N, C-alpha and C positions, 0 to 999 in steps of 0.2 A: 504493500500500499504506499502510495507516494504522498507524503505530506511534509511540506517544509515546516521547520521549527524555528520560532522566533523568540526563544526564551531569554537571550541576552537583552533584546529590545524590551521584552515584557518586564524584566527586572528593573529596568530604568523607569518604565512607565509606573510600576507599582511603588518604586522608591519615591517618585513624585506623588503617589496616592497616599503615602503615610499621613495620617491625620495628626493635627497638633492638639495639645491639651485644650479642654473646653475652658471657657472663662469660669473664674471663681464665682460661686453663687448659683450656677446652673444646677439643674436636677441631674444632669448626666455625669457619669464618672470620668475623670480625665483619662485620655488614652495614654499608654505609655510611650516614651520616646523609644524609637527603635534604632538599634545600632546599625551603621552603615554595613557592617560585615554581615548582618543577617539577611541582606538581599543577595549577597554574592557567594555564601556558603554553598558547598555541594549539597545536593539533596540527600536525605536519609536513604530512600530507595528510589531507583529510576531504571529506565530501559527494560520495562516488563515485556516478556515474551511467552507465548503460550506454546506447549508441545504439540506436535502434529496430531496426536490422539486426543488432545484436549484434556488430559489428566493432570498435567503439571505446568507450573510457571517457573521461569527463571527471572532474576533481576540483579542489578548491581547494588551492593549495600556495603556498609562499613564493616571491615573485619581486619584485625591486626594493623589497624592504622591506615588502610587503604581500601579502595573499592574492590570488592571480590564478588564472585558469582555465588548466589544463593539459589537453592532449589526448594520449592514448596508445592505440596500436594494441593490441588483445588479442593476447597472445603475444609482445609486445615488452617489453623491460625499461625503456626509455627513454620519457620524456614531454617534450612541447614546450609551453612557455607560449604561449598565443595572445592574452593580453591583457597590458597593460603599466601597469596602474594603480599609481601610485607615491604618490598622496596619501591615498587611502582604500581599504581592503580591500573586495573584492567580498562581498556578503552571501551570494548563492546563484547557482546555475547549473543550467540544464536543457536537455535536448535538445528542441528543437521538432520537428526532423526529422533525417534523417541528414545533410542539408545545412546546418543552422542550429542555433546554440546560443543561448539566451536567458540573460542574466545580469542581476543587479539590484545596483545601487550608489547611493550618495548622493554629494553634492558637498560637500566641506569639513566633513563631519560634521553637516549640517543634517537628517539623517534623512528627507529628501524623496527617496524612492527613484525611480530612473529605471529603465525597462525598456529594455535595449539587446540587440541581436542581432549575432552574428558568424558567419562561416563557420568550420568546423573547422580551416582553415589560417590563420586569423587575418586574412583579408581580408573586405571588405564590412562593416565595423563600422558600425552605425546606432543612434543614440539615438532611440527611438520616442516617448518622452515628455520632450521637452527644455523643459519648462515650469518656470519659476522659481517656487519656493514650492509645487509641486504633489507630492503623494505618490502613487505608483501601486504596484501589486502584482499578481502573477500568481494568477488565480482557477482556471483550468482550462486545461492544455495539451490542445488538441483533438487527440488522437492520430490520429484518422482524417481530419483535415483540415490537411494540411500548409500552412504559411504563414499559418495563423490561430491565435489563442488569445484567451481571455477574460481581461480584466485589470480590476482595480478602480482608480479614480482620483477624487480630489477636485478635478479640474479645474474642474468647474462651480461647486462650493461647497466651500470649504476645510474645512468642518465634516462633509461628508457624502461618502460613497464610493459612486459609481455604477458600473455595470457596462458595459464597452465591449467591442466585437469588434474586436481589432487584427489587421490584415493587415500582416504584416511584408514582403511583396513590394511592396506599393503604398504602405506606410507610412501607412495611413488608419486612423482610429478612428471607430466607429459605436456610439452608445449603444444598449444592449439592455435596460437596466433602470435606471430613475431612482429613487434613494433618496428616499422621502417625508419622511425626517427622523429615523426611529428604527431603521432596519435596521442590524443589527450584524454580519450573516453572510448569505451567499448560497449556494444549493445548486443545482447543475446536474444535469440528467438525463444519461442515457448518449448522448444525441445532442447534448450541448452547449447545451442550452436552460435558461435560468435559470427554474425552475419553483417554487422554494420559498426561503424567507427566514426569518430569525430576528430578532425585535426584542426590545429590553430597555430598561426605564426605570430599571435599577439594582436593582430589587426583583423585578419580574415580568417573565417571558419569554414571548413568544408565537411560535407557528408560523404563517407565512403560507404560502399555496398558491395556485397557479393552474393551470388545465388546460392552457393554451397561453401563449405569449408575447404573444398578442393580447388576452388576459383580464387584468382588474385582479387584484391580490393581494387575498385575503380571509383574515381571521383564522381559523384553525382552532380553536385553544384557547390558553389562557394558563395558565401554571403560576406558583407563588410560589417564594420562595427555599427553601422546605421540600423542593421536588421538583426532580429533574434529569431533563431530557428534551432530547435533541438528535438531529437527523437526521444520518445518516452518508453514505448513498448511496440512490439510487432502486433499486427492484426492477428487474430486467433487462427487464421489459416497460414500464418508465417510468410505471407507475400508482401503486404505493404506495411507501413509504419504509422502509428499514431504519433503525432508530433505537436509541439507547442510552437506557434509561429505568429509573428506580427508583419510578415511580408505582405506588402500591398494592402495593409490595414493599419489602424491606429492602435488597437489593443492585441494583447496576446490572446490567441484563440486555439482551440483543439481542432486539428485538421487530421484528415487521412492523407498520406503521401505515398505515391507509386514510385519506389526507387528505380524500377526497371525502365519506366518511361520517363522518369525525371520530372514529374508534375504533381501538383495538388489535385486530389480526386474530389474531396468535398470538405465542407465545414461541418463539424459535428456540434460545436458550441462556440459562441462568440457573445460576450456581454457588451452592451453599447458603452458602458462607463468604467469598467474595471478589467484589468488583466486577469486572466486565470492563473492560479498558483499551484495546482496539484491535480492529478488524475488518479482515480481508484478503479480497480476492476475485480471481477470475480475469476479467480483461477479455476474453480470447480465448474462454474456454469458458463465460463468463456463469453462473458459479456462485459462491457464498460458499465460502471455503476454510477459514477458521478464525477464531477469536476468541482474544485474548490476555487473561491475567489474571495478577496477581501474588500468589503465595502466599509460601511461604518463599523461593522463587526464582521467576523469570519462568516462566510456564506457558502452555499452549494447549490449546484443544479444537478438533478437526479435524472439519470437515463433509465433506471431500473426501479420498478415498483417494489420489488422485494427489499431492496437496500433502503428505500424511502421508508417502508414500513418499520424496518428495524430502528432506523434513526428517529422515527416519530415515537416509538415505545421507549427508547432511551431517553429522549428529550422530555416526554411526559414524566419520567421519573426524576429527571434533573432539570426542572424548568428554568432555573436561575443561571444555568451555566451553558456555555458553548461546549458541545460534545463532538468527539472524533473517534471513530473506530481505528485503532492503531495496528492491531494484530488480530489473527483469527486462526482457528485450527484447520485441519485438512478438510473436514466436512462443513466448514463454515457455519456451524451452529453454536460455537462457543467463542466469545469475543472479548478482546480487551479494549477498554475505553479510556480516553483521557479527557477530563472535564476541567474547565477553567473559566474565568471571567475576569473583568477589569480589577475585581477586589480579591479574587481567589486564585492563588498562584497556580493551583492545579492539583489533581488527584487522579489515581488510578482505580478503574472498576473492572469487575468481571461481569459479563452479561451472557446468560443462557437464552438462546433464541427460541428454543422449544418451550421452556417454562416461564419465560419472561423474568426470571430471577436476576437482580442486579445487586451485586455484592461489592462493597468498597474494600479495595486492597491497601491503599496507603495514600497519604497525603504527600505531594511532592516536597513541600517546605512547611511542615506543620507548625513551626515557630512563628510563621507570618499569619496571623489570625485576620480573617476577612472583615471582622467587626471593627477593626482599627484602620482599615483602608477606606479611602474616599472614592466616589464614583468618578469614572472617567467618561465625560460626555463628549459625543461627536459634535462638531460645529462645522459651518462652512460660511464663507463670505466671498463677496466679488472684489477682485483686484481692480485697479484703475483702468486696466484695459479690457475688463469684462470677463476675465478668467475666474472660474469658481475655485477657491482655494478650500481644501478640506483639511481639518486638524482635529485635536482633542483638547478639551479644557478640564483640568482637575482643580477643584477648590478644596480647601480644608474642610473638614466636617464641622458644622456649627455647634 
């Protein structure tokens, strides 16, 4: 699920929202003065992910003075740390399968990330990229191929990132795409094949495409810094690309693009006033579900009635918050939800689609109480040349 995160900006906005003590003599209790550090401290629990079978969750939390991976059975209130990093915090963690968890960390702060796997009980830990001075990253968790995932690594050339197929059972890496020198991003199709790529020289950006992994990449077209165009996912028949584009339009829109013919096929969604900011889809049902955009508040346009129904049910249970489905299990009937608002830094929830059960898992930063935060109100006004300027106004609570 693609969803951009703006937590640093939200921290600044909520810092401005911290209310000041009320005047002496009023009936309200003065709000405490909050320390600046409270807004920038790491969360207690973050980066929740649900297992493919929907029975367990993992998250990053404090253990031995650093962020480590915790495993928790759904329905249980206790969680167990399965990693014991004490030198550096873990960057991120994923479910590769129900039997294995992938996490990413560096050594000594060198930012050369290693890809490590471990079983949910903490046993069987393996560093799959134990190469000194090499940085690796996860490109695609191949959900239909347990024990395999696609990673990027600059093992061959420290200045370039190639794509490898990593088998965590045999601990072998096989190169599947070699970087010719200017590729900055790779795109896989729904079968896990590297079929598209993006290059950049700092000014111009090009889309590369190949019909199969046996074919060489060819340049489809090039844009300048005036235009924005980037592929999100392949269409579900693996022929075309769903892309975000503002070419020949004022706003970023979701379009279908034919890389073989080198042309835009159709516009799927375009808002007259706002850029779209993300696209979600159902892997199980093979349909686009919604696009995100930011107006006065985060908003979305639904393509799919089933997804809209799920969001409606969650929103009914949390009417005062903006809600976003962040992760789901293989059957897409057990979901993880992040909820927040202008006064609430955010919290994680578990939602059972079949039963309608909504269970709170954790507050993102529980020490920032929303009762002490002031409302952030959207405003707009006209500039001297007639342009509408949008902004936000936050006033201390009376």
